[in-house]
C-alpha positions in Angstrom: 133.8 188.2 126.9 134.5 186.3 130.3 136.6 188.3 132.5 139.9 186.6 133.6 142.7 187.5 136.3 145.3 187.3 134.2 149.1 187.2 135.5 150.6 188.1 132.4 153.8 189.4 131.7 153.5 192.5 129.2 156.5 193.9 127.1 154.7 197.5 127.4 152.2 199.1 129.8 149.8 202.0 128.3 147.3 203.7 130.7 144.7 205.4 129.0 143.1 206.1 132.2 140.7 209.0 132.3 140.0 208.7 128.6 136.9 208.2 126.6 136.0 206.6 123.4 137.5 206.3 120.8 141.0 207.4 122.9 142.0 204.0 124.3 141.4 201.8 121.1 143.8 204.6 119.4 146.0 204.6 121.7 146.3 201.3 122.1 146.5 200.7 117.6 149.4 203.3 118.1 151.7 201.6 121.1 150.8 198.0 119.5 152.5 199.3 116.2 155.9 200.3 118.1 155.9 196.8 119.4 157.2 193.4 117.3 155.1 190.4 116.7 154.7 187.9 119.8 155.4 191.3 122.3 152.0 191.8 124.6 150.6 195.5 125.6 149.1 196.0 128.8 146.4 198.7 128.4 145.0 200.2 131.6 141.6 202.0 131.0 138.4 203.7 133.1 136.1 203.7 129.7 133.5 201.2 130.0 133.3 201.0 126.5 136.7 199.8 125.9 135.7 196.4 127.3 133.4 196.2 123.8 136.0 198.4 121.4 139.4 196.7 122.6 137.9 193.0 122.0 136.7 194.5 118.3 139.9 196.2 117.8 141.8 193.4 118.4 139.7 190.4 116.0 139.8 193.7 113.3 143.7 193.9 113.8 144.3 190.3 114.2 145.8 191.0 117.2 145.3 188.4 120.6 143.5 189.7 123.4 144.9 187.3 126.2 143.5 188.6 129.0 140.9 191.4 130.5 140.5 192.1 134.4 137.7 194.8 135.7 138.2 196.4 138.9 136.0 198.7 140.5 137.9 201.2 139.1 139.8 200.0 135.9 139.8 197.5 132.9 143.2 196.1 132.3 144.0 193.8 128.9 146.5 192.0 128.1 146.7 192.5 124.0 149.6 190.0 121.9 150.4 191.5 118.7 149.6 189.4 115.8 152.3 188.6 112.9 150.4 190.6 110.0 150.7 193.9 111.4 
């Protein structure tokens, strides 16, 4: 996976800072269900495991991981809800 600095619009933001696996992925999944296909969720996590878990979730659900950015303390994800979710 390649990190990208992403200047992406988001229709919703979910801050999962301080939560450990599996909570960031679980909460992101619930948040994505509330969005319409094509809308974007901006997910903020502090759990380094999310760098593997979030892309895996997106692959499994048919959502699109638009970008990932790592900072010293956070992992930021932009996930577009897929058409079949």
